[in-house]
PANU-388548 format. One record per residue (C-alpha): z, y, x; residue in one letter. Coordinates in steps of 0.1 Angstrom, whole numbers, plus 5000, padded with zeros to 4 digits. Last residue first. Example, Ala and Ser with C-alpha at 12.3 -4.5 7.8 and 13.67 -1.06 7.14 Angstrom:
<pts>
507149895137s;507849555123a;
</pts>
This chain:
<pts>
484354934714x;484355294713x;483755334676x;486955164668x;489055344695x;487755674680x;488855564646x;486455494617x;486855654583x;484055884589x;481155614587x;477855744597x;477755544628x;478155214603x;475255314581x;473055354612x;473655004622x;474054954658x;471654704677x;473154674711x;471354514741x;472854404772x;473054384811x;469954494830x;469754524865x;466454714875x;464854684907x;463254894934x;461654754965x;458154844958x;458955224952x;456355324930x;458755364903x;457055314867x;458854964861x;458254854823x;460654704802x;459854584765x;462054494737x;460454264710x;460754234671x;460353954649x;460154024614x;463054054591x;462454404590x;463954684616x;463855034607x;463955234640x;466455484661x;465555474694x;466055384732x;469955504733x;471055474768x;474355304777x;475755364812x;477655234841x;477755414871x;481055654859x;483155364856x;485855504830x;484455324798x;484654984817x;488255004816x;490154924848x;489154814884x;489754974916x;485954984926x;485654634913x;486554434881x;485354684856x;486854604821x;485654494787x;486454634750x;486755004760x;482955024758x;480455194783x;479655594784x;477155674760x;473655854767x;471056014744x;471256354760x;472756464724x;475056154731x;476456274762x;477556634746x;479256454720x;480856194742x;482056504763x;483656674733x;485456354723x;486756264758x;490256244752x;490556614739x;491756804769x;489356674792x;489756534831x;491656204817x;488156114797x;486556124826x;483256354825x;479756234822x;477156514818x;473756284819x;471256504832x;474256684852x;474456374870x;478156224865x;476555904850x;475055824880x;471255834890x;469155554900x;468155434866x;465755674856x;464555684823x;460755714817x;460155944786x;460155824751x;460455494732x;456755394732x;455755124707x;454854774720x;457154624695x;460154854709x;458954994744x;460955094774x;459755304804x;462055234836x;462655404866x;463955164891x;467455084907x;468055134947x;470255444941x;472555264918x;473055274883x;474655004863x;472954914831x;473154924792x;470554954762x;470655094729x;468855064696x;470155264666x;469455054635x;467855094601x;467854824580x;466754454570x;469554204582x;469154114621x;466553894635x;466953794674x;465154024698x;462553874720x;462354014754x;459654204772x;457654234804x;456554474831x;457454424865x;456054624895x;458454434918x;462054354907x;463754244879x;467754154871x;469653994844x;473354024843x;476553824847x;480253924848x;480953884812x;479654274807x;478754394839x;481154504869x;480154224895x;482654084919x;484253844896x;481053614893x;479153514863x;475753424869x;472753604883x;469653584861x;466153654876x;462653814867x;460053894892x;457154044878x;454154094900x;451953894876x;452554184850x;452654164809x;455453884813x;456753774778x;460053634771x;461753434739x;458753164742x;460453064774x;459652904809x;456253084806x;456553304834x;459153204858x;462653284856x;464553304891x;467753164894x;471453264903x;474853284923x;476153574935x;476353814967x;476253564993x;473653354977x;474453024959x;472452674956x;473952354956x;473052204920x;476952214913x;477152584912x;478452624880x;475452844863x;477353034833x;473553074819x;471552834842x;472952554824x;469552444813x;470252494777x;471952794778x;468952994803x;466652834780x;467852964747x;466853304760x;468753584737x;471853494756x;470753624790x;469953944776x;473453994765x;473854054729x;476054334712x;475954404677x;478254724673x;479154734636x;478554594600x;477254274612x;479954064592x;481054334567x;478154484545x;475054374565x;476454014566x;477854024532x;474654164515x;472353924533x;474353624524x;474353314547x;476553044540x;478752824562x;480952584540x;484652554552x;486552414580x;483952354605x;483152064627x;481052134659x;478351924675x;476951994706x;473551924721x;470751724738x;472351384744x;475151454721x;478651594728x;481251634702x;481851254697x;483951174670x;484050744661x;486550814631x;487351174623x;490351134598x;491850804615x;490950914649x;493051234646x;493651344684x;489751394688x;489851664661x;492651844677x;490751834712x;487451934694x;489052234682x;487652314646x;485552604643x;486852814614x;484753004589x;485653384588x;483653454560x;483353204529x;480553364504x;482553434470x;479053464449x;480053804436x;481253934471x;483353794497x;485753494503x;488753454529x;490353104530x;491753124566x;493153474561x;495453394533x;497853704527x;495553934551x;492453844531x;489653904562x;486854164549x;487254434572x;488154234603x;485254014595x;484253674609x;480853544607x;481753184624x;485253164640x;487053074671x;490853064668x;493653194687x;493653534673x;493753434640x;497353274651x;497652954630x;500452794611x;499352424597x;498952404561x;496552094565x;493852334547x;494852624573x;497852874573x;498153234584x;499053484608x;497553824615x;497954014648x;493854034651x;492754214685x;491953834699x;489553804670x;487453494686x;484053544672x;480653384668x;477953554645x;474953394631x;471853564626x;469153474605x;465553264609x;466952964591x;467052794626x;469853034634x;469753304657x;472653384678x;475253664683x;478353644707x;481553784702x;484753814719x;487654054707x;489454274729x;493654214731x;493654074766x;491254314779x;488054144790x;486354094827x;489353934845x;489853674814x;486353534817x;487453394853x;484553394880x;484453234914x;482153224944x;484053054975x;481452764972x;482152714936x;485052814916x;485052834878x;486852954850x;486253034814x;489253114790x;487053314767x;483353404768x;482453274733x;481052944721x;480752804755x;484252644758x;483352464726x;479852374742x;476452534730x;473552404734x;471152634720x;468252614692x;470852674666x;471652484632x;473952574608x;471652814589x;468952544587x;471152344564x;471552584536x;468052714535x;466952374535x;469252294502x;467752614487x;464052524493x;462252834509x;461852644545x;459852344528x;461252004536x;463451974502x;460252054485x;461452214449x;460852564461x;463152834444x;464753004474x;465453284454x;468853164441x;470353074476x;474053034469x;473652924435x;470752694444x;473052554474x;475652454448x;473152214428x;471652094460x;475152014471x;476151804443x;472751604442x;473651534479x;476851384467x;480751444464x;480651804459x;483551924439x;484752194461x;487451974480x;484751724482x;482351934505x;485352014532x;486251644527x;482951524537x;483051714571x;481052064572x;479052054603x;478052324627x;475152194646x;474152314682x;470852244700x;469252184733x;465952134751x;465752084789x;463652244814x;464552164849x;465452254884x;465252654874x;463052834900x;465252914932x;465553234947x;463753424976x;465253734994x;464454084983x;467954204985x;468654204947x;466853874943x;463353784938x;461353864966x;459653514971x;460053254942x;461452924954x;460052594941x;461652254937x;462052274898x;458552354892x;457052074875x;458152124837x;455551904821x;458451654814x;460151894791x;463551734782x;465351644752x;463451714720x;464951554688x;466251824668x;463351944647x;463051634631x;466651624621x;465451934600x;463551704578x;465151854548x;466251514535x;467351364568x;469651694575x;471251664539x;472051274543x;473851404577x;475851684560x;476851434530x;477851184557x;480051344578x;482851144579x;481050844587x;479950964624x;477050794636x;474850994615x;475751314633x;475151124665x;471451044652x;470751414643x;472551534677x;470151284699x;471850974706x;472350874746x;476150934740x;477850974775x;479250614781x;482150654805x;483350294815x;486650234798x;490350274817x;489550504841x;490750554880x;490250894892x;488850924927x;488551214948x;486151374974x;484351375008x;487351285031x;489251125006x;491751234976x;493250984952x;493851234921x;494151004892x;495150674879x;495250544845x;492550834831x;492050724793x;488450664787x;487250884755x;484751094773x;487551154798x;490951114785x;494251254798x;497351134785x;500751244773x;503750964772x;505150914736x;505450564747x;502750464723x;500350674740x;499951054736x;496751234735x;494651464755x;490851534753x;487851594778x;484251584773x;481951534803x;478951734809x;475651554816x;472951654845x;472851244851x;474751304881x;477651454863x;478351814853x;480852044867x;483952224849x;484751904828x;484651964794x;486952054764x;489152324782x;490952254816x;490652004844x;491652184875x;495152004877x;493251684873x;491551724905x;488051794908x;485851754937x;482151834931x;479051654927x;480051454897x;479951074898x;480750834866x;477650874848x;475350864876x;476450494885x;476150394847x;472550554846x;471450424879x;472850054871x;470950094837x;467750144858x;468149874881x;468449654849x;471849464842x;471249104842x;473749074872x;476649194851x;476248964824x;477049024787x;473049054782x;470649314763x;472049624777x;470049954775x;471850014744x;468750004718x;469949974684x;467549794662x;467149934627x;468549884594x;470149554600x;470049274574x;467349034595x;469749034625x;468349234656x;470949514652x;473749264659x;472149184694x;472349524703x;475849624693x;476949294708x;475249344741x;477149694742x;480449544733x;480149264760x;478849514790x;481749754781x;484549484784x;483049344818x;483249704827x;486949794819x;488149464833x;486749554866x;488149894866x;486350194860x;485850434885x;485650834877x;484250954909x;484551314923x;482451414948x;482151644976x;479551585006x;479051365035x;478151035032x;479850715018x;479550814981x;475650904983x;475650515001x;477150404968x;474650584947x;471950354957x;471750194923x;471949854932x;475149954951x;476650134926x;476549874901x;478049614923x;480749864933x;481649894896x;481849524893x;484449514926x;486349764913x;490149654911x;489949324935x;487249544955x;489949804969x;488349855001x;485149874986x;486150154964x;487750344992x;484850295013x;482750444988x;484850744982x;485150825019x;488050735041x;488150855076x;491751015069x;493550855042x;494951165025x;498551195026x;500251495002x;503751565011x;502951855032x;500751995006x;503652114987x;502252184950x;503052554939x;504752564906x;507852344915x;509452024900x;511051874932x;509651594951x;511651264961x;511951114926x;508151184922x;507351004953x;509050694941x;507150684908x;503950724924x;504550454947x;505550214917x;502450354900x;500450244924x;501849914927x;501349844891x;498149984898x;497449684924x;498849434897x;495749544873x;495749694837x;499749794839x;499050164825x;499250494845x;500850834838x;498451124839x;500251344813x;503751244822x;503451504853x;502651784832x;505651694810x;507451684842x;506952034851x;504652234877x;502751934886x;503551744922x;499751624922x;499351274914x;498250954937x;499851054974x;497250864995x;496850464993x;496450315028x;500350215029x;499949965001x;
</pts>
């Protein structure tokens, strides 16, 4: 037993320590448990880990560690060797390996073969291809050995103390995220599950990484989103509605095999004129917000006919009887639940997101004030906007459908409105003559995973997307959206308008693909990569910079364009009306001079992004240097077409503090325009003759004129 390093971190308290206890799956693991227990007795419960108590077996790699303990991992070692991944785990690098025991792998082969064989029987509705057609290890195909191996290995070292949220902070070698949930065993000890498999031994550190022993084979679903929804029996009504409307057919794509530029680099693409990599792949992605059957049943909806009847009340103008027609009421209802974005729970809003890769780190809480609301906006398959929000400014407390007391500020909602919320019963707020639900809560997947009786076979992550459960019906009503939910500043990051940046792990890039730059992490976005971006110039160099604590922009990320650029972004649809359209950037001397267009209509004279807000042409004065907290200065700047940055987020360099006090940052009013429910584009063209100039662009704001004219709003509300 001397060869084993210190198995567990010395957690800050015994509660954390118990979270990763071991089970007696094998005599060797019993010994490991005993060693750990002895170590615990000799160590105190302190906040910082005493590295002197940790022993790393010098010279051991992940691969050699597994081979040296063949009595536990021999079957997994066989799979790793067949796939070639074993040689990788013996080489230089940094890896996390979730190693299943021999018993776990044997059980997995029997289960998967049984599923396949049962599907071949005459009374089976369809053949279920699991990739495994025999319970014998030697009968595995080379390709299946590769899938299993890659599912258990991540190209980064992640200790259990670094596992937060609902997914691991790096993707596995199959380019998939692994989910995390927490539970308790029959001894009331807390346990950690990765993709439903319990970690029974953790944090065995070696030269090139760390090994965690797991009780089951990690089997990331190969189902597409619609198929995975079908496999969850508590979503039977939702699943049937997806099939009847044909919307399931629109969510089957996974990877664009025609994209072959993943190994290329673009010249003069980053801020310093250096090369940047193309995206390594082009995946499709989807998100489905699903009502469990009990939500429908609480409304008297017990089958698809009941749901269709209710949908005709919600969407009375959708009169086409063909369920697959977009103007059918059931189709309208279902399409509003679906996005062409793959959004994990931790990515729904920019909240409690952390990553550190290659010394480059970001923490969402560095960029936002504690009590500032976080909102994201996406266009649904219905062609209308959905708002996702965590209302951090709220002090309201209420009770959910189970009678559990919850703070509103700690929940993620769809279409939340501070103005509409029923203070007395915030989790059941409805608005308008049709009683449209607003503030529809997204259930925390950790809570769902801990209730297998109510949510049997729950699996949040599908091959090509995420599935989120919601607590009430999600309905689009233009009057409710325009009057309450979207009646304010609609701030949308440029990167959020391009689904491919989310679906290919470019947005919020975690660095696991191995690419980083001295001043950040990012990728070049080539022409044709997304239908949501148009290039009008071959010299356009468009790139994305991932979140970094050293950036002052909203969310800590932004896009840049270099060269003689001329390109456009597709705006998400908003309710019909007149909007003030704004853009934001950080000014610096090397920036460009831009000509903006909306729908190819010029919006005014070119705008110089090289000048700071204190330039007389803009007229910025810090609030602290005024006698009226900047009210008159706001009006003077607005008359010139400019606004200070919002108060809701921070700048993180140059002394920190609220973004509003940063005189390099600006919002500029492009135009006031009536927006229809058609597609609209914002176009940016460089008219600066300096070849080295570039433009960093952060976000667009679409602000209803009706909201701007309101006299009941406070200064703080208008400065958000």
